[in-house]
N, C-alpha and C positions, 0 to 999 in steps of 0.2 A: 278306371278300375285305381281306386282308393289304393294306398298303403296298405290297410289293414286286412283286406280284401286279399291282395295278392301275397301279401306274407303267410296268411293262413292256407293258399293253395300252392304254397313254396316249400318243399322238403329239405331240412341240410343233411349234406352226407358227408362221410371222410372220401378224400381223395384215393381212388384205386387207379392203378399203374393205366389199366384200360382207359380211362378217364384224361391222360395228359394230352395227348395231342390235338382232341376237340375243345379242351378246357385254354390250351396255347392258342388256338384257332380265336377263340374269345375275347382271351387277353389281349391277343396283338390286334383284333378288329376294333376293340372297345377305346385301347391306348392309343391307336391311330387316330379314332374318328375325332375326339377331343381333341389332340396335339394340332391336326392339321386344320380342324376347324378354328383355329386360333393361331394359324398361321407358325407353328412349331413343328420339327422334326420329330417323330415317334421313337421312344426307347428302345422300343420293339423293331428289329430291320426288319422281320418278318416273323409267320407264324412258328416257324421249326426253331427260332431265338425263342421265342415264348414259350415253349412244348419244352427246351433244354433245359431250361430255367426252373419249368414248371417241377422237371422231372428230377430235377438234382433235389428239389426241396422236397417231393414225396420218398425220397429213397434216405432220407436223411433222418436222425431219431431226435435230432434236437427242433423239428418243425412239426406244426401241429396243420393240417393241411384240409379244406371243406373244402364241397362245392355245393351249388346250390340247382336242384331240380326243380323245372316247373312243367307240373302236365307230366311228367316223366321223361322230358328233352334239359339236357344241362345248360343251367340260364347264368352261370359266374361261378367263381373261387374267390378265397383268401385264404391267406397261409401267416403264420406266427412261428417264426424262428426265433429259438432263446439257447445262444451258445454260451453264453455267461451270464450275468444277472438281467441284462435287460431285454425285454422281447420284442422283436424289431416286426411290424405288420406289413405283409404287403407281398407281392403285387396282387390289390384288390382289383377285380373286373365284373363287369355284368355284360351281357350279350348287349349292343347297341337298340336292338331293338324291344329290348324288356327294362330299359334302363328306365326310371322313373314311379315305378311301381312297389318300390319297399324291398328288391331284393338285396342290393347292397346295405341295406340299414340290418334287415337279417342276418347277414353272412356277419357283421361287423359286432353285432350282440351277442352271438353264438361264440365269435372268437375271444370277445372280453370276458364272458361266462366261463371261459375253459379257464383265461389267464387267471382271473380270481381265483376258480376253484382250485388252481394249479398253484398259488402261492405267487404269483407274477406279479410282481407288485408295479416294477417299473414297465410303461410299455412303449414306445414311441415308433415314429413314422416321418417318412418324408412326403410331402403333398405337392404337388404341379399348382404354383401361385395364379396362373390363369383358369383353374376347375373350381368354379367357385360353389358346385353341385358337393363336391369332396370336402371342401374346406368347411362349410356348412355342416355337411354330416358327419363330421371327426368333432366339430366344437362342441354339437348339439349332446354328444359321447363324453362330453367334460377335458376335451384333449386343447389344450393350450398351446399357442404358437410360441416357440423360444428364439429361433434365429430365420431369417429369411438364409438362405444359401443358392450359389450362384455354381452352377452345374457348367466346366469349365475342360476346353480340349488343352491339354499342356503343349507344350512344346518341346520335344526328347532335347537331352542335351546328356554326355556322358560326365561321370564323375568318378575319379578314382578312390574317393570315400567310400562310396557307394554299392554296395555286393548285396546279393541275395540272401532273404535270411535263412539260416538254420534253426532245428529245436533248438540248438546250444542257444539261441538268443532270447528264447521266449520268456526268461527270467527279466532282461532287460526291457523288451516290449511290454510284458507285465508291468514293471515298475513304472513304464513311461505312461502307460494308459492309467492308472490308480492314480499317479499325479495330478495327470491334466483331465481328464474324463471323470473322476472319481467313482469309476467304475472298472473291474478289470476286463480286456477284450483279449485275453491271454487265447483261450479257445477259439476264439473266429480267428485268429492271427495263424494258429498251430493249423488248423483246417484248409487254410489256402498255401502252405508250404508245399511245392511239389504239383502245384497245380496250376491251371493257365493264366491267373493272377497271384503269381507270389510275392509275397510280401518282401521288402527291401529294407535293409537298414542304412544310415549315416555311420561308421567308425572313424573317429577322430581320436588321436594320441592310446588308441586301443580303450576306449569307451563309445560305446554307442548313445548316441545323442537325438537320435531320430528316427522312426520308420512309419512304412507307407505301403497299404495296400493300391495295386492302381484298379480302377474301371469303377463303375457305378456301385459295386457292392464292396469296394473297398474302403479305406480310411485311414487317417495318420496322425501320428502327436509327433512332439518335437519340442528339445531345451529351448531353442530358438528358431525363428521365423526364418532366416537364412538355412540352417538346415535342413529342416521341415521342405522349403521350395526346392533346394538342393537333390535331396531324396525324392521325391515328385518325379520332377525333370529327367532322372537317371531310371528311374522305374519302368518308364514306357517307351526306352529307346530301342526295344527288342520286341514291342507290344503290335499286334494290327491296330488298324487306325480306329475303329469299331470300339475297341478296348481302354483307347486311351483317352480317359474321364477324371475329373477330380472336383471335388465339392468343397467350395469356401465358401464360411459362414462370412456373411456380410457387414456384422457386427465386429469384426475384426478386419477395420480397415486397413493396417499396415499390412498386415500378410495377404489381403486381397491385391493391393497395389504392387507388391512384389510378384505375385503370380501375373500380373497385366505386364509387368515392366519384364518381364522373363517370357512373354512371347503366348502366353494362354488365352486363349480365344472364350467369350461371353456364349453360353448356347441357351441358358433359359436360366429362370428363379425358380426355386422350391423353396418349402416351409419346411421346417422341422419342426414337429407337434410332439408333443409329450402328455401321458397321462400316468399320475402317481407321482411317487418322488421324483424330485429333480432337480441336482445341482449341476450349473454351469461351469462348463470346462474353466480351467486356468490353466493359461498358456497355450503355446499356437496348438490349433485344431483343424483336423479336414474331415468332415464325419463321412458316413456311406448314406445310401439309400435310404438302410433304415433307421442311423440314428449318429 
């Protein structure tokens, strides 16, 4: 079946709570299939984990959630989360037996149309470097590759200068994110306070000089590479092993080498891609699976 015919036969609809379990199963099978075919572990350890993540986005007022239905049956989904100024895409998935029929393109087109109409100028995502199909799809929509990023497993190491972030730290977190990312990530950090992957800050001489949110959904920034790495290692001390993750942009060679020297292990490489205005971060930074 050609892409145009499949697209005409497929309906895009808002994700409803009753869709979450089925879409979680589709997401798990799609990611597991492409990852295992290239010899990599999947990001989603179970359909239940995928459903939990999708469910959290469906409940969020900051997320635009859409599904595709083919012949009345759910076929895939896509999400855009905008906590601050940047819209983060993903996860994007299509049922393995329906891939190659234009459904992924239809979902992306709908999502980007929504972003345009909502005035979201900056849209970004993280793409598995081994997935040639998604790389070509995103490039065809105008996404540019900004940095290859290593997904790493950090080695926990306590630090007396690193502690859980509080709402009183949000001004400092916002200042660091604006200085380094060129956009605020304040709201994103705030929503993780008290959650399963809470932000941590590194405070020295009464000043917060780095922050980090652990896990694939987290990110970080710091005044120095040393302080940022220290924050990463301390933030995962009490975390479940499957949550212990950090992305490092490979264009930041000294930061990457510091993480390696600290015992962090490589898992895979992903590509940070952007659509719309983009300013390269200026200073030590660690992206999320969104950007």
